[in-house]
C-alpha positions in Angstrom: 114.1 92.5 80.6 111.1 90.5 80.9 107.9 91.4 82.2 106.4 88.6 83.7 105.1 88.4 87.2 108.0 88.3 89.0 109.2 92.0 88.4 105.9 93.6 87.9 105.1 91.9 91.5 108.7 94.0 92.5 108.0 97.3 90.6 104.6 97.5 92.3 105.8 96.7 95.6 108.9 99.1 94.9 105.4 102.1 93.8 103.9 101.2 96.2 106.2 101.7 99.1 108.2 104.6 97.4 105.1 106.5 97.8 104.2 105.5 101.7 108.3 106.2 102.6 107.7 110.2 102.0 104.9 110.1 104.0 106.1 108.4 107.6 109.2 110.5 106.9 108.1 114.0 107.0 105.4 112.9 109.8 108.6 111.6 111.7 110.9 114.6 111.4 107.6 117.1 111.4 106.7 115.7 115.0 110.2 116.5 116.2 109.8 119.6 115.3 106.7 120.2 116.4 107.9 119.3 120.0 110.5 121.4 119.6 108.1 124.2 118.9 106.1 123.8 121.9 109.1 123.9 124.0 110.5 126.9 122.6 106.7 128.4 123.4 106.3 126.8 126.7 110.0 128.2 127.9 109.9 131.9 126.4 106.1 132.7 125.6 107.5 133.7 122.4 104.1 134.3 119.8 106.6 133.1 116.5 107.1 129.5 118.1 103.1 129.1 118.9 102.4 130.6 115.0 104.8 128.2 113.7 103.6 125.2 115.7 100.3 125.6 114.4 101.1 126.6 110.9 103.0 122.7 111.0 100.4 121.2 113.0 98.0 121.6 109.8 100.7 120.2 107.2 101.4 117.1 109.5 98.2 116.8 110.1 97.2 116.2 105.9 100.5 114.1 105.5 99.3 111.6 109.1 96.2 111.0 107.2 98.2 109.9 104.2 100.6 108.4 105.4 98.4 106.1 107.6 95.8 104.8 104.5 99.5 104.6 101.9 100.7 102.1 105.1 97.9 100.1 104.7 98.3 99.3 101.5 101.6 98.0 102.2 100.0 95.5 104.7 97.7 94.0 102.9 100.1 93.8 99.4 102.4 91.4 101.3 99.6 89.2 102.1 98.4 89.6 98.5 101.4 89.7 95.7 104.1 88.4 98.2 102.5 85.2 100.3 105.0 82.4 100.1 107.6 85.0 101.5 104.8 85.8 104.3 104.3 81.8 105.2 108.1 81.4 105.0 109.3 84.2 107.8 106.1 85.1 108.9 106.8 84.1 112.0 109.5 86.7 112.3 108.0 89.7 110.3 104.6 89.5 111.2 105.0 89.9 115.3 107.8 93.2 114.5 104.6 94.9 112.2 102.0 93.6 115.5 104.3 95.2 118.0 104.1 98.9 115.4 100.7 98.5 116.0 100.2 97.8 119.8 103.0 100.4 120.4 103.3 103.0 117.9 100.1 103.5 116.3 97.9 103.2 119.3 100.3 105.4 121.0 100.1 108.3 118.2 95.8 107.4 117.9 95.3 107.9 121.6 96.8 111.3 121.6 96.5 112.4 118.1 93.3 114.1 118.9 94.8 115.8 122.1 97.7 117.0 120.0 95.6 118.3 116.9 92.0 119.8 119.1 93.3 120.0 122.3 95.2 123.3 122.3 92.9 125.5 124.9 91.0 122.4 126.1 93.4 121.0 127.9 96.4 122.4 130.0 99.5 123.2 128.7 101.9 120.3 130.1 99.2 117.7 128.8 99.4 119.5 125.4 103.3 119.3 125.6 102.9 115.8 126.7 100.0 114.9 123.8 102.9 116.6 121.2 105.8 114.8 122.8 103.6 110.9 122.6 102.8 111.8 119.1 106.5 112.1 118.0 107.3 109.2 120.2 104.7 107.1 118.5 106.4 107.6 115.0 110.0 106.9 116.1 108.6 103.4 117.8 106.9 102.9 114.2 109.8 103.5 112.5 112.1 101.1 114.8 109.7 98.0 114.4 109.4 98.3 110.8 113.1 99.2 110.5 113.9 96.3 112.9 111.7 93.8 110.1 113.5 95.2 107.2 117.3 94.9 109.0 116.6 91.7 110.2 115.4 91.1 106.4 119.0 92.0 105.8 121.0 90.7 108.2 118.7 87.8 109.8 119.7 87.0 113.5 118.0 84.9 116.1 116.4 82.1 114.1 116.1 78.5 113.6 114.2 77.0 109.8 111.6 74.5 110.8 109.8 72.5 108.2 110.7 75.1 105.5 109.5 78.0 107.8 111.3 80.9 109.9 111.1 80.5 113.7 112.5 83.1 116.5 114.4 81.5 118.8 115.8 84.9 120.3 114.0 87.9 120.0 116.9 90.1 121.0 119.1 89.0 118.6 116.2 89.5 115.9 115.6 93.0 116.9 119.2 93.9 117.4 120.1 92.3 114.7 123.6 93.4 113.1 122.2 96.3 111.0 119.8 97.6 113.0 121.3 100.6 114.3 122.6 101.6 112.0 119.8 102.2 109.6 117.8 103.1 112.8 119.5 106.2 113.3 120.5 106.5 109.5 116.7 106.5 108.6 115.5 108.6 111.5 118.6 111.5 110.4 117.1 111.6 107.0 113.6 112.0 107.6 114.8 115.2 110.4 117.2 116.2 107.4 114.0 115.6 104.5 111.7 117.8 106.9 114.3 120.4 107.6 115.1 121.1 104.1 111.2 121.3 103.6 110.8 123.9 106.2 114.1 125.5 105.0 112.8 126.0 101.2 109.2 127.1 102.6 110.5 130.4 104.4 113.2 130.6 101.2 110.2 130.8 98.7 108.6 133.3 101.4 111.0 135.3 101.4 112.1 135.3 97.7 108.5 137.2 97.8 109.1 139.7 100.1 107.7 137.9 103.2 110.4 138.1 106.0 108.3 138.2 109.1 109.6 137.6 112.7 107.7 133.7 111.5 108.9 133.4 108.3 112.7 134.3 109.5 112.6 131.7 112.5 111.8 128.9 109.8 114.7 129.4 107.9 117.4 130.1 110.8 116.4 126.7 112.6 116.6 124.4 110.0 119.4 126.0 108.5 121.2 125.7 111.8 119.8 122.0 111.7 121.0 121.1 108.7 124.3 122.6 110.1 125.0 120.1 112.6 123.4 117.1 111.5 123.9 116.7 107.7 127.5 116.1 108.6 126.8 113.8 111.7 124.9 111.8 108.9 127.8 111.5 107.0 130.0 110.0 109.5 126.5 107.5 110.2 126.4 106.4 106.6 130.3 105.7 106.7 129.8 103.2 109.5 126.5 102.2 108.0 128.5 100.8 105.1 131.4 99.1 107.2 128.6 96.9 108.3 127.4 96.3 105.0 130.8 95.5 103.6 131.2 92.9 107.1 127.6 91.7 106.7 126.5 92.0 102.7 129.6 92.5 100.6 127.7 91.8 97.3 125.9 94.4 97.7 129.0 96.8 99.1 130.6 95.9 95.5 127.9 96.6 93.6 127.8 100.2 95.3 131.9 100.3 94.3 131.0 99.2 91.1 134.2 97.0 92.3 135.1 93.9 90.2 138.0 92.2 91.3 141.3 93.0 93.3 144.8 93.1 91.8 147.2 91.5 94.2 148.9 94.2 96.9 147.2 97.0 95.0 144.3 99.3 96.9 141.2 99.8 95.4 140.2 102.9 94.1 137.2 104.7 94.2 135.0 104.8 91.2 133.8 109.2 90.9 131.5 107.7 88.4 131.1 104.8 85.8 128.8 102.5 83.7 129.3 99.0 85.4 127.6 96.7 82.6 126.6 93.4 84.6 127.0 91.4 81.2 130.9 92.2 80.6 131.5 92.5 84.1 133.4 95.4 84.1 132.5 99.5 84.4 132.4 102.1 81.3 133.7 105.6 81.6 135.0 105.1 84.6 136.5 108.1 86.9 138.8 106.6 89.0 140.8 108.2 92.3 143.3 105.2 93.2 143.4 103.8 96.5 140.6 106.2 98.1 138.4 103.0 98.0 140.9 101.4 100.5 140.9 104.3 102.7 137.4 104.9 103.2 136.2 100.9 103.3 139.5 99.6 105.2 141.1 102.4 106.7 144.5 101.7 104.9 146.3 102.5 101.8 146.0 99.2 100.4 143.2 97.3 102.0 140.9 95.5 100.4 137.4 93.7 99.9 135.9 91.7 97.9 134.4 92.3 94.0 131.6 91.3 92.4 133.5 88.5 90.4 133.7 86.6 93.7 130.4 86.3 93.8 128.0 84.1 91.3 126.7 85.5 89.0 122.9 85.0 90.2 123.7 86.0 93.6 125.5 89.5 92.4 122.8 92.8 92.8 122.2 94.8 89.6 125.2 96.8 89.9 124.4 99.8 87.2 121.4 100.7 89.3 122.9 100.8 93.1 126.0 102.4 92.0 124.3 105.4 90.7 121.4 105.6 93.3 124.2 105.5 96.0 126.2 108.3 94.1 123.1 110.6 94.0 122.2 110.2 97.4 126.0 111.1 98.5 125.4 113.6 96.5 122.4 115.3 97.9 124.1 114.8 101.2 127.1 116.6 100.4 125.1 119.3 98.9 122.9 119.8 102.5 126.5 120.4 104.2 127.1 122.9 101.9 123.6 124.6 102.3 124.0 124.2 106.2 127.9 126.1 105.9 125.9 128.7 103.4 123.4 129.6 106.1 126.2 130.1 108.4 128.0 132.2 106.9 124.9 134.3 105.7 123.8 134.5 108.9 127.0 135.7 110.5 126.9 138.7 107.7 123.1 139.2 109.2 122.0 138.7 105.5 119.7 135.5 105.2 117.2 137.4 103.9 119.3 139.0 101.3 121.6 136.0 100.2 119.1 135.6 97.0 121.8 133.1 95.7 120.6 130.8 99.2 117.5 131.1 99.0 117.3 130.2 95.2 119.2 127.2 96.5 117.0 126.0 99.5 114.2 126.3 97.4 115.8 123.8 94.8 116.8 122.0 98.0 113.6 121.4 99.4 112.8 118.3 97.7 116.3 116.7 97.9 116.2 115.3 101.5 113.0 112.9 100.1 114.7 112.5 97.2 118.3 111.3 99.1 115.9 108.9 101.5 114.4 107.2 98.1 118.3 106.9 96.8 118.9 105.2 99.9 116.0 103.0 100.4 116.4 102.1 95.9 120.6 101.1 97.0 119.5 99.3 100.4 116.3 97.2 98.2 117.8 96.3 95.3 121.3 95.7 96.6 120.0 93.3 98.7 118.8 91.4 95.6 118.4 88.0 94.5 117.2 88.0 98.0 114.0 88.3 100.0 115.6 87.4 103.3 119.6 87.8 102.7 121.1 84.3 102.4 117.7 82.4 103.3 115.2 83.1 100.6 115.1 84.3 97.1 112.7 87.2 95.6 111.7 84.3 93.2 110.5 81.7 95.8 109.0 85.0 98.0 106.4 85.6 94.9 102.5 84.7 94.7 102.0 82.2 91.8 99.7 85.4 90.2 99.5 85.9 85.8 101.5 88.7 84.3 98.4 90.2 83.4 97.0 90.2 86.6 99.6 92.0 88.1 99.8 94.4 85.3 96.6 95.3 85.9 96.7 95.7 89.3 100.0 98.0 88.7 98.2 100.0 86.4 95.0 100.3 88.8 97.2 101.7 91.4 99.5 104.1 89.5 96.2 106.4 88.3 94.7 105.9 92.1 98.1 106.9 93.8 98.9 110.2 91.5 94.9 111.1 91.7 94.8 110.6 95.3 98.3 111.5 97.0 98.8 114.1 94.2 95.9 115.3 95.7 97.2 115.7 99.3 100.6 116.8 97.8 98.7 120.1 96.3 97.1 120.8 98.9 100.0 120.8 101.6 101.9 122.7 99.0 99.0 125.0 98.6 98.9 125.4 102.9 102.5 126.3 102.3 102.5 128.6 99.7 99.5 130.5 102.5 102.4 130.3 105.0 102.1 131.5 108.5 100.5 134.3 110.1 100.9 135.9 113.1 98.6 135.0 116.2 97.9 132.2 114.3 97.8 130.0 117.6 95.6 133.2 119.7 92.4 132.1 117.7 92.2 128.0 118.1 89.3 127.3 119.1 88.5 127.9 122.5 86.2 125.6 124.8 86.6 122.4 127.2 86.1 121.4 130.5 86.5 123.4 132.7 86.2 126.9 131.0 83.5 129.2 131.8 80.6 129.5 129.7 81.3 126.0 128.5 77.9 123.8 127.6 78.0 120.8 130.0 75.4 119.4 126.6 76.6 120.5 123.1 73.0 121.2 121.9 72.4 123.2 124.8 75.1 125.7 123.1 72.7 126.3 120.0 70.4 129.5 120.2 67.0 129.3 120.0 64.5 131.1 117.1 64.2 134.1 119.7 67.8 134.5 120.5 67.5 132.8 123.8 69.8 129.7 124.0 68.4 126.5 125.0 70.1 126.5 128.2 68.2 129.1 129.6 64.6 127.4 128.9 
């Protein structure tokens, strides 16, 4: 591999987006979790839900801030390092990103302050509505981002005029063939990653003897979510794979490590192997006969295109995507195992006594984020060598910088990101380590319009030197 400007620009974008994707995923999951907690509090008046809301709201706020900062970097980077792509496809990607700002970001910004600081300052209904709007904003943000990315994967509704993409059917652009599968798959991945984080937090405290009602409630809610949603995610992933086979067959062939079909024979499923791109074969392969046909064609002897049916210059890197996909699937199976294990322990009324489950849950804490990254790598590396599938090659979309310029930028980004976001992650972990406190929500700062003894002017509440408020003068 030659580390020219193209490779370095790809590494830079991959590095920054890998950081960025983690924070919005947790933001999406935590926002919806907060909606559930506040709704349960309003319906039951059980203070456990209220206190959990305030605990996770702090973590949400820090995570939200880091997500916004890392997202701004992504927008600028498209212009500075991928200007030719912007010039070619900006007629589609630009408006979609603008729609995200006009709908999702404005919605989040408009209600975030009420959500974070409005407890006891506004009515219960209005505060819950603010939390709901913030959660809706996070999902809208994911919708527009995934519409843009999905169009790059399966472009529809466009014409090319004077070397530039011109949208002619916005419904076809947005609801392109892969968009519904990506939206559902990504949203569920964000929810699962958050559930695993919540479960790991609760398990960590339980292992240290803290089995308070708050911690137990966190654990039960997280494991219950995994039990029902992890299998659904597996079904959605299967449907997404069938969609990929139809619209991006080269990517699917790389994921499966499938090089060629034998006449009249079913396609085996390759459990493990080392795909060799130069020799066009798999090394050290362990295969299950015909299982690949059953999974992808739902027939005993069905076939799908192998990598050898595509020109070498149009093939994605099978060595990478073969393994990123399998890591993602393996982690997904472990999530299902964790959910079932939690159900067994709960039925025996001993989640806090099942130390094996608790240790497993702690280790599974980052598994959702890792699975999300592996899925993202599979999607993006599997699209290569295209930046817009079938329309523009990645090599044609990069800005013509020198390798030295891009290399220096990459070095600075690595240093700054690990310092800034590393500090943020450490702070979040400290908040989790402290854990939720009983009656935490009862001590929220009171005040605000309509409450008794609320000064009309902020400074009028300050006491004078003689201990008499300035309001009484």
